C-alpha positions as CSV (number, residue, x, y, z in Angstrom):
1,M,114.2,99.9,73.4
2,P,111.9,99.4,76.4
3,H,109.8,102.3,77.7
4,T,111.3,103.2,81.1
5,S,109.5,104.8,84.0
6,P,110.6,106.4,87.3
7,G,108.2,103.9,89.0
8,Y,110.9,101.3,88.4
9,A,114.0,103.4,89.3
10,I,116.9,101.6,90.9
11,T,120.2,102.7,92.4
12,V,123.0,100.2,92.0
13,R,126.0,100.7,94.3
14,A,129.1,99.3,92.6
15,K,132.9,99.3,92.8
16,A,134.6,100.4,89.5
17,P,138.1,101.2,88.3
18,S,139.1,104.8,89.1
19,S,140.0,105.5,85.5
20,A,137.7,107.5,83.3
21,G,137.0,104.4,81.3
22,G,135.6,102.7,84.4
23,T,132.7,105.1,84.8
24,H,132.2,105.4,81.0
25,A,131.7,101.6,80.9
26,L,129.0,101.8,83.6
27,V,127.1,104.4,81.5
28,A,127.5,102.4,78.4
29,A,126.2,99.2,80.2
30,V,123.0,101.0,81.3
31,A,122.4,102.3,77.8
32,A,123.0,98.9,76.2
33,A,120.6,97.3,78.6
34,G,117.9,99.8,77.7
35,G,117.9,101.7,81.0
36,A,117.6,105.5,81.3
37,L,120.5,106.8,83.4
38,T,119.4,109.7,85.7
39,A,122.5,110.0,88.0
40,L,126.0,108.7,88.6
41,D,127.4,109.7,92.0
42,V,130.8,109.0,93.4
43,V,130.3,107.8,97.0
44,E,134.0,107.0,97.7
45,S,137.2,107.7,95.8
46,H,140.4,105.7,96.2
47,P,143.6,105.5,94.1
48,D,142.7,102.3,92.3
49,H,138.9,102.3,92.5
50,L,135.7,104.2,93.0
51,V,132.4,103.3,94.8
52,V,129.7,104.6,92.6
53,D,125.9,104.9,92.8
54,V,124.3,104.4,89.4
55,T,120.7,105.5,89.3
56,C,118.5,104.7,86.4
57,D,114.9,104.1,85.3
58,A,113.8,100.7,84.1
59,S,110.6,99.5,82.3
60,D,109.7,96.8,84.9
61,A,111.2,94.7,87.7
62,D,112.7,92.2,85.3
63,H,114.3,95.0,83.3
64,A,115.8,96.4,86.5
65,D,117.3,93.0,87.2
66,A,118.7,92.9,83.6
67,I,120.3,96.3,84.0
68,T,121.9,95.2,87.3
69,R,123.3,92.0,85.7
70,A,124.7,94.1,82.8
71,L,126.6,96.4,85.3
72,G,128.0,93.4,87.1
73,E,129.3,92.0,83.9
74,V,131.4,95.1,83.2
75,E,135.1,94.2,83.5
76,G,136.5,95.3,86.9
77,V,133.1,96.1,88.3
78,T,131.6,94.6,91.5
79,V,128.0,95.2,92.4
80,F,127.5,95.7,96.1
81,K,123.8,96.3,96.4
82,V,120.7,97.4,94.6
83,S,118.1,99.8,96.0
84,D,114.6,100.0,94.6
85,R,113.8,103.7,94.9
86,T,110.1,103.1,94.9
87,F,110.3,100.8,97.9
88,L,112.7,103.3,99.6
89,M,110.0,106.0,99.3
90,H,107.5,103.7,101.1
91,L,109.7,102.7,104.1
92,G,107.8,103.6,107.3
93,G,104.8,104.8,105.3
94,K,104.0,108.1,103.6
95,L,101.9,109.8,106.3
96,E,102.3,111.2,109.8
97,V,100.1,113.2,112.2
98,N,101.2,116.7,113.3
99,P,99.4,118.9,115.8
100,T,98.2,122.3,114.6
101,V,98.6,123.9,118.0
102,S,101.7,124.6,120.2
103,L,102.2,122.4,123.2
104,R,105.2,124.1,124.9
105,H,104.2,124.4,128.5
106,R,101.4,123.8,131.1
107,D,99.2,126.6,129.9
108,D,99.1,125.1,126.4
109,L,98.4,121.6,127.8
110,S,95.6,122.8,130.0
111,R,93.8,124.4,127.0
112,A,94.5,121.7,124.4
113,Y,93.8,118.8,126.8
114,T,92.6,118.6,130.4
115,P,91.0,120.5,132.0
116,G,90.1,123.0,129.3
117,V,89.1,120.5,126.7
118,A,86.2,119.4,128.8
119,R,84.4,122.8,128.1
120,V,84.8,122.3,124.4
121,C,83.4,118.7,124.7
122,L,80.3,120.0,126.6
123,A,79.8,122.7,124.0
124,I,79.6,120.1,121.3
125,A,77.3,117.9,123.3
126,E,75.0,120.8,123.7
127,N,75.2,121.9,120.1
128,P,76.3,119.0,117.9
129,S,76.8,121.2,114.8
130,D,79.8,122.8,116.5
131,V,81.8,119.7,115.9
132,R,82.7,121.0,112.4
133,R,83.8,124.3,113.9
134,L,85.7,123.0,116.9
135,T,87.4,119.8,115.7
136,I,89.2,118.3,112.7
137,K,85.9,117.1,111.2
138,R,85.6,120.1,108.8
139,N,88.9,119.2,107.1
140,T,89.0,115.4,107.2
141,V,88.2,112.7,104.7
142,A,88.2,108.9,105.3
143,V,89.7,107.0,102.4
144,V,87.8,103.7,102.6
145,T,88.6,100.5,100.8
146,D,88.3,96.7,101.2
147,G,91.2,96.2,98.8
148,S,89.1,94.2,96.3
149,A,89.8,96.2,93.1
150,V,93.2,98.0,93.6
151,L,94.6,99.8,90.5
152,G,95.4,97.1,87.9
153,L,96.1,94.6,90.7
154,G,92.7,93.3,91.6
155,D,91.7,91.8,94.9
156,I,94.9,92.0,96.9
157,G,93.3,92.7,100.3
158,P,93.2,95.6,102.8
159,A,96.8,95.4,104.0
160,A,98.3,95.3,100.5
161,A,96.0,98.2,99.5
162,L,97.3,100.4,102.3
163,P,100.2,101.9,100.3
164,V,97.7,103.1,97.6
165,M,95.5,104.7,100.3
166,E,98.4,106.4,101.9
167,G,99.3,107.9,98.6
168,K,95.8,109.0,98.1
169,A,95.8,110.7,101.5
170,A,99.1,112.4,100.7
171,L,97.7,113.8,97.5
172,F,94.7,115.2,99.3
173,K,97.1,117.1,101.6
174,R,99.5,118.2,98.9
175,F,97.0,119.6,96.5
176,A,94.1,120.8,98.6
177,G,95.2,120.9,102.2
178,V,92.7,118.2,103.1
179,D,93.6,115.8,106.0
180,A,92.7,112.3,104.8
181,W,93.4,109.0,106.4
182,P,93.4,105.4,105.1
183,V,90.6,103.2,106.4
184,C,91.3,99.7,105.0
185,L,88.6,97.2,106.1
186,D,89.2,93.5,106.5
187,T,85.7,92.6,105.2
188,K,83.9,92.4,101.9
189,D,80.5,92.2,103.5
190,V,78.4,95.2,102.4
191,D,76.5,95.4,105.7
192,E,79.7,95.4,107.7
193,I,81.4,98.0,105.5
194,V,78.4,100.3,105.7
195,A,78.2,99.8,109.5
196,V,81.9,100.5,110.1
197,V,81.9,103.6,108.0
198,K,78.7,104.9,109.7
199,A,80.3,104.2,113.1
200,I,83.5,106.2,112.3
201,A,81.7,109.0,110.4
202,P,81.5,111.5,113.4
203,V,85.3,112.1,112.9
204,Y,85.1,112.8,109.2
205,G,83.8,115.6,107.0
206,G,83.6,113.3,104.0
207,V,84.1,109.7,102.7
208,N,86.2,108.7,99.7
209,L,85.4,105.2,98.6
210,E,88.3,103.6,96.8
211,D,89.1,100.4,95.0
212,I,86.0,98.5,96.0
213,A,84.9,96.0,93.3
214,A,81.7,96.3,91.4
215,P,78.8,95.7,91.8
216,R,79.3,95.8,95.6
217,C,80.7,99.4,95.4
218,F,77.4,100.7,94.0
219,E,75.3,99.4,96.9
220,I,77.8,100.6,99.5
221,E,77.9,104.1,98.0
222,E,74.1,104.3,97.6
223,R,73.5,103.2,101.2
224,L,76.1,105.5,102.7
225,R,74.8,108.5,100.8
226,A,71.3,107.8,102.1
227,E,72.4,107.2,105.7
228,L,75.2,109.8,106.3
229,D,75.1,113.6,106.5
230,I,78.5,114.0,104.9
231,P,79.5,113.7,101.2
232,V,80.3,110.2,100.0
233,F,82.4,110.1,96.8
234,H,83.5,107.0,95.0
235,D,86.6,108.2,93.2
236,D,86.9,105.2,90.9
237,Q,83.5,106.2,89.6
238,H,83.0,109.9,89.9
239,G,86.6,111.1,90.0
240,T,87.3,109.2,86.8
241,A,84.1,110.4,85.2
242,I,84.8,114.1,86.0
243,V,88.4,114.0,84.6
244,V,87.3,112.1,81.5
245,L,84.5,114.6,80.8
246,A,87.0,117.5,81.3
247,A,89.5,115.9,78.9
248,L,86.8,115.1,76.4
249,T,85.5,118.7,76.5
250,N,89.0,119.9,75.5
251,A,89.7,117.1,73.0
252,L,86.5,118.0,71.1
253,R,87.6,121.6,71.1
254,V,90.8,120.4,69.4
255,V,89.0,118.4,66.7
256,Q,86.2,120.9,66.4
257,K,83.3,118.6,67.2
258,Q,80.3,119.1,69.5
259,L,79.2,116.8,72.4
260,S,75.7,116.5,71.1
261,G,76.8,115.2,67.7
262,I,79.4,112.5,68.6
263,T,79.3,108.8,69.0
264,V,81.3,107.5,72.0
265,V,82.2,103.8,72.5
266,V,83.0,103.0,76.2
267,S,84.9,99.7,76.9
268,G,84.2,98.6,80.5
269,V,80.9,98.7,82.4
270,G,82.3,98.5,85.9
271,A,82.4,101.3,88.4
272,A,84.3,103.8,86.2
273,G,82.4,102.9,83.0
274,H,79.0,103.2,84.7
275,A,79.9,106.7,86.1
276,I,81.4,107.9,82.8
277,I,78.3,106.9,80.9
278,S,76.0,108.6,83.5
279,L,78.0,111.9,83.3
280,L,78.2,111.8,79.5
281,N,74.5,111.4,79.3
282,A,74.0,114.3,81.8
283,Q,76.1,116.5,79.6
284,G,74.1,115.7,76.5
285,V,76.5,113.5,74.5
286,G,74.9,112.4,71.3
287,R,75.2,108.6,71.5
288,V,77.0,106.2,73.8
289,V,77.6,102.5,73.1
290,A,79.1,100.4,75.9
291,C,81.0,97.2,75.6
292,D,82.0,94.5,78.1
293,R,83.8,91.1,77.5
294,R,80.8,89.9,75.5
295,G,80.7,92.9,73.2
296,A,78.1,95.6,72.9
297,V,75.7,95.9,75.8
298,H,72.1,96.2,74.5
299,R,68.6,95.8,75.7
300,G,68.1,92.5,74.0
301,R,70.8,90.7,75.9
302,T,69.8,88.2,78.6
303,G,71.3,87.3,81.9
304,M,72.5,90.8,82.8
305,D,73.0,92.0,86.4
306,P,71.3,95.2,87.5
307,A,74.4,97.4,86.8
308,R,74.6,96.1,83.2
309,Q,70.9,96.4,82.8
310,W,71.1,100.1,83.7
311,V,73.8,100.5,81.1
312,A,71.6,98.8,78.5
313,D,68.7,101.0,79.4
314,H,70.8,104.2,79.1
315,T,73.0,103.5,76.1
316,N,73.0,102.1,72.5
317,P,69.7,103.4,71.3
318,Q,70.1,101.7,68.0
319,G,70.6,98.3,69.6
320,L,74.0,97.7,68.0
321,T,75.5,94.2,68.5
322,G,79.0,92.9,67.9
323,T,82.5,93.0,69.3
324,L,84.2,96.1,70.6
325,A,86.2,96.4,67.4
326,E,83.1,96.1,65.3
327,V,81.1,98.8,67.0
328,L,84.1,101.1,67.2
329,A,84.0,101.5,63.4
330,G,82.9,105.1,62.6
331,A,82.8,106.2,66.2
332,D,84.2,109.6,67.1
333,V,85.5,108.7,70.6
334,F,86.8,105.6,72.3
335,I,87.0,105.6,76.1
336,G,88.6,102.5,77.7
337,V,88.3,101.7,81.4
338,S,88.7,98.0,81.0
339,A,91.7,95.8,80.2
340,P,95.0,95.9,78.2
341,D,95.5,95.2,74.5
342,L,91.9,94.9,73.4
343,L,92.4,96.9,70.2
344,T,95.0,97.4,67.5
345,A,96.1,100.5,65.6
346,A,94.1,99.0,62.6
347,D,91.0,99.1,64.8
348,I,91.6,102.8,65.6
349,A,91.9,103.4,61.8
350,T,88.3,102.5,61.3
351,M,87.1,105.4,63.5
352,A,85.8,108.7,62.2
353,D,88.1,111.4,61.1
354,G,89.4,113.5,64.0
355,A,89.1,110.5,66.3
356,V,89.7,110.8,70.1
357,V,91.1,107.8,72.0
358,F,91.2,107.6,75.8
359,A,92.9,104.2,76.6
360,L,92.9,104.4,80.4
361,A,93.6,100.8,81.6
362,N,96.6,100.9,83.9
363,P,99.4,100.1,83.6
364,D,98.9,98.7,80.1
365,P,96.2,100.5,78.0
366,E,93.6,99.0,75.8
367,V,95.6,100.0,72.7
368,D,99.2,101.0,72.2
369,P,99.2,104.8,72.5
370,I,101.9,105.2,69.8
371,G,100.0,103.0,67.4
372,A,96.7,104.7,68.2
373,G,98.4,108.1,67.5
374,E,99.0,107.1,63.9
375,H,95.3,107.3,63.2
376,A,93.6,109.3,66.1
377,T,94.0,113.0,66.4
378,V,94.0,113.0,70.2
379,V,95.3,110.2,72.4
380,A,95.2,110.0,76.2
381,T,96.1,107.4,78.7
382,G,96.2,106.9,82.5
383,R,100.0,106.8,82.5
384,S,102.3,109.6,83.5
385,D,104.9,108.8,80.9
386,Y,102.7,109.7,77.9
387,P,101.0,113.1,77.1
388,N,97.4,113.7,78.3
389,Q,97.4,111.7,81.5
390,I,93.8,111.3,82.7
391,N,94.6,111.4,86.4
392,N,91.9,111.6,89.2
393,V,94.2,113.8,91.2
394,L,93.0,116.6,89.0
395,A,89.5,116.2,90.6
396,F,89.3,114.7,94.0
397,P,91.4,117.1,96.1
398,G,89.7,120.2,94.8
399,F,86.3,118.5,94.8
400,F,86.5,117.6,98.5
401,R,87.9,121.0,99.3
402,G,84.9,122.6,97.8
403,M,82.4,120.2,99.4
404,L,84.0,120.6,102.8
405,D,84.1,124.4,102.5
406,A,80.5,124.5,101.5
407,G,79.5,122.2,104.3
408,A,77.5,120.2,101.7
409,N,76.6,116.6,101.8
410,E,74.9,115.9,98.5
411,I,77.0,115.1,95.5
412,T,74.8,116.0,92.5
413,E,75.4,115.8,88.8
414,A,75.5,119.6,88.7
415,V,78.4,119.5,91.2
416,M,80.3,117.0,89.1
417,L,79.7,118.9,85.9
418,A,81.0,122.0,87.6
419,A,84.2,120.3,88.6
420,A,84.7,118.9,85.1
421,G,84.2,122.4,83.6
422,A,86.7,123.9,86.0
423,I,89.3,121.3,85.0
424,A,88.7,121.8,81.3
425,D,88.9,125.6,81.6
426,S,92.2,125.4,83.5
427,V,93.8,124.8,80.0
428,A,93.9,128.2,78.4
429,A,92.9,128.5,74.7
430,D,96.5,129.4,73.7
431,E,97.8,126.2,75.5
432,L,95.3,123.8,74.1
433,N,96.5,121.3,71.5
434,A,96.3,117.6,70.7
435,S,99.0,116.8,73.3
436,Y,97.7,119.0,76.0
437,I,94.0,118.6,76.7
438,V,94.2,118.5,80.5
439,P,96.3,120.6,82.9
440,S,99.4,119.2,84.6
441,V,98.6,117.5,87.9
442,F,101.1,119.9,89.5
443,D,99.3,123.0,88.2
444,P,98.7,125.0,91.4
445,H,95.6,126.7,89.9
446,V,93.6,123.5,89.3
447,A,92.5,122.4,92.8
448,P,91.5,126.0,93.8
449,A,89.5,126.3,90.6
450,V,87.7,123.0,91.1
451,A,87.1,123.8,94.8
452,A,85.5,127.2,93.9
453,A,83.3,125.7,91.2
454,V,82.2,122.8,93.4
455,R,81.5,125.2,96.4
456,E,79.4,127.4,94.2
457,A,77.4,124.5,92.7
458,A,77.0,122.8,96.0
459,T,75.9,126.0,97.8
460,G,73.4,126.7,95.0
461,A,72.0,123.2,95.3
462,T,71.3,123.6,99.0
463,R,69.5,127.0,98.8
């Protein structure tokens, strides 16, 4: 049977016979088509027929169409319309702006706007640091993208990337009370992106770079960090690395291994892979071997761009060569941030005892999680429909909350390690097991814990 997901939920409105058998046939049709029924609601009731909303989860868009056809083929049933529940959630967008002050009468207006606001403007002009105290700047983050590397979709452009950035902003607010706003730029020119972000920076307390393709993202981040006085965080790099390190910390507790003694194979040397490798090295991981499409990255390879050369210089001390599957043999940990279906269960079987597999390509991981679980002790993915979801929402809301509260602008390795430790420690010892190495994204304690750890580390770094 197909693996269904709420991301492909549909509601089918249909006319059916009013007999008990009519609704039973609808339920049976959904089940036979492999759908997961979540609700059956009677919208209208008449002596000879019912109008029913059948809501179910499918595995993908084609599967949703197949379920709809199966319902239409039930004797006596007429399908009126089909609603995609994901598209319904996005109608009109997912964000709005709300004032934080009351505007009920003239007195309120005269203080919030003219003439009273002029005094506040002049105070900031005289003392620019007051902008954090007297405006939204202290609680705002720009979510900046060029739409060139969106999720598993690739280069779809800024307009098509907007729903993702809206979702990101909604998560900032939901989990950490941070007011974030999408900034989708219709350019891939590094100079233009840097110039635009610098130009809008007075409004924001931080910048979250998102879904910008490598290697361009590295230069953009480096330049903005050097030229702005607010924190610049590339979530695809640093958010992913933080959550991966947190999950790995707990996975090793489950399998009773030490960071200093393990071998980690990383598949993917783009933005996420680069940052993961950097943070693993900072935490003292024993040995890291990175792989791209050509296999193991090593110092003897020719024709590498600067990003890959950095990887070669900071990994694979033994100079291993070969394919991903070949260098995986005997490794303790696999971390995939690359592409789907690169490995088989048989490849995972060649790893060391107590193997840990993080197959994070979305929506389809590098190896089938169920097959990997036949040989690995701990398996994690980037998906919400399997245990151990490695989700950046565990990091970025609390991370920015801590940075904004600290008034800090430098994102150091110490700050990122503190965030990873706070996430890992959010799983209590009596909760920790092979299927629960990271806390739920809805755990209300995670973002405050991350914020506190980041605030302390950032404050210490600025003393």
